[in-house]
C-alpha positions in Angstrom: 95.7 139.1 112.2 98.3 139.3 109.4 101.6 137.7 110.3 105.0 138.7 108.9 106.7 136.4 106.3 110.0 136.8 108.2 111.0 136.7 111.9 114.0 137.4 114.1 115.6 134.4 115.6 118.8 133.0 117.2 120.2 130.3 114.9 122.8 127.7 116.0 125.2 126.9 113.2 128.0 125.2 115.2 129.6 125.3 118.7 130.3 128.9 119.6 128.3 130.1 116.6 124.8 131.2 117.8 123.8 134.1 115.5 120.9 136.6 115.5 119.3 136.4 112.1 116.2 137.1 110.1 114.7 133.8 108.8 111.3 132.7 107.3 108.5 132.5 109.8 107.0 129.0 110.1 103.5 128.4 108.7 100.9 126.0 110.2 100.1 122.8 108.4 97.1 120.5 109.3 96.8 120.0 113.0 99.6 122.4 113.7 99.9 125.6 115.7 102.0 128.8 115.2 102.9 130.4 118.5 104.2 133.9 119.1 106.8 133.3 121.8 106.7 135.3 124.9 110.0 134.0 126.2 112.6 131.2 126.1 115.1 130.1 128.7 118.7 129.2 128.2 119.2 125.6 129.6 122.5 124.1 130.8 122.2 121.8 127.8 122.2 124.9 125.5 125.4 126.1 127.2 127.1 122.7 126.8 126.0 122.5 123.2 127.5 126.0 122.6 130.8 124.7 124.1 130.7 121.7 121.7 129.9 118.9 124.1 130.2 115.5 122.5 126.8 114.3 123.5 125.4 117.0 121.0 128.1 117.1 118.4 129.9 113.8 118.5 130.0 111.1 115.9 129.6 110.9 112.2 125.9 111.9 112.5 125.6 114.3 115.5 122.3 114.3 117.4 122.2 118.1 117.1 121.3 118.9 113.5 122.4 122.4 112.6 121.5 125.0 111.5 118.6 125.0 114.0 116.8 127.6 116.1 117.7 126.5 119.7 115.6 126.6 122.9 113.2 124.2 124.6 112.1 126.3 127.6 109.4 128.4 126.0 105.8 129.5 126.1 103.7 131.8 124.0 100.4 132.8 122.4 98.6 130.9 119.6 98.5 133.2 116.6 97.8 130.8 113.7 96.1 127.4 113.6 96.2 124.9 110.8 93.2 122.9 109.6 91.9 120.7 112.5 94.3 122.1 115.1 91.6 123.5 117.3 90.0 120.1 117.8 93.3 118.2 117.8 94.8 120.2 120.6 91.6 121.6 122.2 92.8 125.2 122.0 91.8 128.5 120.4 93.5 131.5 119.0 94.9 133.7 121.8 95.5 130.9 124.3 98.7 130.9 126.2 100.4 127.5 125.6 103.5 125.5 126.2 104.7 122.3 124.4 106.7 119.7 126.1 110.4 119.4 125.1 110.0 116.2 123.1 108.0 115.6 119.9 107.1 111.9 120.2 106.9 109.9 117.0 103.9 107.9 118.3 105.1 104.8 116.5 108.1 103.4 118.3 107.9 100.8 121.1 108.3 103.4 123.8 105.5 105.6 122.5 103.2 102.7 122.0 103.9 101.7 125.6 103.0 105.2 126.9 106.7 106.0 127.6 106.7 108.8 125.1 109.5 110.7 126.8 111.9 108.0 125.7 110.8 108.1 122.1 113.4 106.3 119.9 113.8 109.1 117.3 114.0 111.6 120.2 113.3 114.8 118.5 113.6 117.6 121.0 112.7 121.2 120.3 115.8 123.3 119.6 118.1 120.5 118.4 116.9 119.1 115.1 116.6 121.5 112.1 113.3 121.6 110.3 111.8 118.8 112.5 112.0 120.6 115.8 113.0 124.2 115.6 113.1 125.8 119.1 111.9 128.8 121.0 114.7 131.4 120.6 112.6 133.1 117.9 109.7 135.4 117.5 107.5 132.5 116.3 107.6 128.7 116.4 105.6 125.8 115.0 104.0 123.2 117.3 103.7 120.1 115.0 100.8 117.6 115.2 102.7 115.3 117.6 103.5 118.0 120.1 102.2 117.6 123.6 100.5 121.0 124.3 99.3 122.4 127.6 97.4 125.6 128.3 98.8 128.2 130.7 96.4 130.3 132.8 96.7 134.0 132.3 97.1 134.3 136.0 100.6 132.9 135.9 103.4 135.4 135.8 106.0 135.5 133.0 108.5 134.0 135.4 106.2 131.2 136.4 105.3 130.4 132.8 108.9 130.4 131.6 109.8 127.9 134.4 107.1 125.3 133.7 109.5 123.2 131.5 112.4 123.1 134.0 110.0 122.6 136.9 108.4 119.7 135.1 111.9 118.1 134.9 112.5 118.8 138.6 109.1 117.2 139.5 109.8 114.1 137.5 113.2 113.7 139.2 111.6 113.9 142.6 109.0 111.3 141.6 111.8 109.0 140.5 113.5 109.4 143.9 110.3 108.1 145.7 110.9 110.3 148.7 109.4 108.9 151.9 108.5 110.5 155.3 111.4 108.9 157.1 114.1 109.6 154.5 117.2 111.6 154.8 117.5 113.2 151.4 120.6 114.9 149.9 120.3 117.1 146.8 123.5 118.2 145.1 123.0 121.3 143.0 120.8 124.4 143.6 120.6 125.8 140.1 117.3 126.2 138.3 116.5 122.5 138.3 117.7 122.0 141.8 115.6 124.9 143.1 112.6 123.2 141.5 113.5 119.9 143.1 113.9 121.6 146.5 110.3 122.8 146.4 109.0 119.4 145.2 110.9 117.5 147.8 109.7 119.9 150.6 106.1 119.0 149.5 107.1 115.3 150.2 108.1 116.2 153.8 111.1 113.9 154.3 112.6 113.5 157.8 115.7 115.5 156.9 116.5 117.4 153.7 120.0 118.6 152.9 121.1 120.7 149.9 124.7 121.0 148.7 126.1 123.7 146.4 129.3 125.7 145.9 127.4 129.0 145.6 126.3 130.5 149.0 123.7 132.7 147.3 122.0 129.7 145.9 122.2 127.9 149.2 120.4 130.9 150.8 117.6 130.5 148.3 117.6 126.7 148.9 117.1 127.4 152.6 114.3 129.8 151.8 112.6 127.2 149.5 112.6 124.5 152.2 115.9 122.8 152.8 116.5 121.9 156.4 120.3 122.1 156.1 122.5 123.6 153.5 126.2 122.9 153.0 129.0 124.2 150.7 131.3 121.3 149.7 134.1 123.9 149.1 134.0 124.9 152.8 133.1 121.7 154.8 133.5 118.0 154.5 130.0 117.3 153.4 130.4 113.5 153.5 131.5 113.6 157.1 128.8 116.0 158.0 126.0 113.8 156.5 127.5 110.7 158.1 127.5 112.5 161.5 123.8 113.3 161.1 122.9 109.7 160.2 124.8 107.6 162.8 127.5 107.0 160.1 125.1 105.3 157.7 124.8 108.0 155.1 121.7 109.5 153.4 118.8 107.4 152.2 118.5 109.2 148.9 121.1 111.2 146.9 120.0 113.3 143.9 122.7 114.6 141.5 121.8 117.8 139.8 125.1 119.7 139.4 126.5 118.4 136.1 129.9 118.1 137.8 131.5 114.6 137.8 132.8 115.1 141.3 129.2 115.2 142.6 128.7 111.7 141.3 131.6 110.1 143.2 130.6 112.3 146.2 127.1 110.8 146.1 128.2 107.2 145.8 130.3 107.7 148.9 127.6 109.6 150.8 124.6 107.4 150.2 124.0 104.5 152.6 124.0 100.8 151.8 120.8 99.8 149.9 120.2 103.5 149.3 118.9 105.3 146.2 121.0 107.4 143.8 119.1 109.5 141.2 121.1 111.0 138.3 119.6 114.0 136.5 122.4 116.1 135.1 123.6 116.6 131.6 127.4 116.3 131.6 129.9 118.0 129.3 132.3 115.1 129.6 132.4 111.5 130.8 132.7 110.7 134.5 134.5 107.7 136.0 133.4 105.9 139.1 134.3 102.7 141.0 131.3 100.5 140.0 132.0 98.1 142.8 130.5 100.7 145.2 127.2 100.2 143.4 127.1 96.5 143.5 129.4 94.6 145.8 129.8 97.3 148.5 126.4 98.9 148.8 123.8 97.2 146.5 122.4 100.6 145.4 119.4 101.5 143.4 120.7 103.7 140.5 117.9 105.7 138.7 118.1 108.1 135.9 115.7 111.0 135.2 114.9 112.5 131.8 112.6 115.3 130.8 109.3 116.1 132.6 106.8 113.5 131.4 103.2 113.8 132.7 104.3 116.7 135.0 103.5 119.9 133.0 99.9 120.1 134.1 100.8 119.4 137.7 103.5 122.1 137.7 101.0 124.6 136.2 98.5 123.7 138.9 101.1 124.0 141.7 102.1 127.5 140.4 98.4 128.4 140.2 97.8 127.3 143.8 101.0 129.1 145.0 102.5 125.8 146.3 105.7 126.5 144.4 107.3 129.8 143.4 109.5 131.3 140.7 110.7 134.0 143.1 114.4 134.7 142.7 115.1 132.0 140.0 115.0 134.2 136.8 118.1 136.4 137.3 118.4 138.2 134.0 116.5 138.6 130.7 117.6 139.7 127.3 116.3 140.5 123.8 117.0 138.0 121.1 119.5 140.4 119.4 121.7 140.2 122.5 122.4 136.5 122.2 126.1 136.8 122.9 125.5 138.8 126.1 122.7 136.4 127.2 124.9 133.3 126.9 127.7 135.0 128.7 125.4 136.1 131.5 124.0 132.5 131.8 127.5 131.3 132.8 128.3 133.9 135.5 128.5 132.8 139.1 125.4 134.8 140.2 123.2 133.5 137.3 120.5 131.0 138.0 118.1 131.2 135.0 118.8 133.5 132.1 116.0 134.0 129.6 115.1 135.7 126.4 112.0 137.9 126.7 110.0 138.8 123.6 107.0 140.6 125.3 
């Protein structure tokens, strides 16, 4: 198959400057793949980067290296293979594949210890020009260090496009160590939260409560397995959770809103010796009373980053219909409609907005 020399893509040049352009198509080197993208999601991180969040653009040498093709929630079909790539990745032309968000260096202490998702250089698809161009393009290059997984043809477009966020959700739930007798509170029922809801339900905790300011999302949370849903804008959720737990508070609190208020809410709501899991990407710093963590409650505070060792599990759970994508993808756009897509991703009714190329 003859591939074009140029391709259509979204290119991030600066905050608020995500442009639809024609750029050179990547070419496969040794042990590399060229994938024709079927779709790419818009992540909350992409939205925050578009708004100029300091975690992406701050400092003399920003982590986001523009101009770069954004997007790390992608999948597609292999259309070109460099020398050795078939054996290196155990794939063939025409396979549907996905690469994990991070391209591990394989050399730093974290990679050597098997903790590749915390790789020190930390090259993430869609944020570093030349090194890790992302999925908001017709084609993309999977370099030799990419972690590649096959996607069965039986999976729907919606399931396939959600493998990356669902992997992040699954890793967060694994970090939470949910037990049968736990009262679990999850704050946030966006794309990642809806994935966490399904994973938590598979853990069968004693009581599972979901909080969100959007009643439509709460209805979906209930459908996906939450025992109780609450809107913090309408009820005193801390008082309600305390009333359900003999005034102790929840055993586990997972923060997946990206709103600083949900952090202080969780520290107040979780019981003494409880577990607080932080997932979100924040657009600005949040301030808390750290004495709650130590002197007052002696909490376990855990972070969750990316979806390590979870992709194949998510693909299998989708394949066995133990989790669903139903209702999560709320709108899709062509690459040329980049401005409309980013606007749609920030509307109140949006859950997951995606670019669709097939």
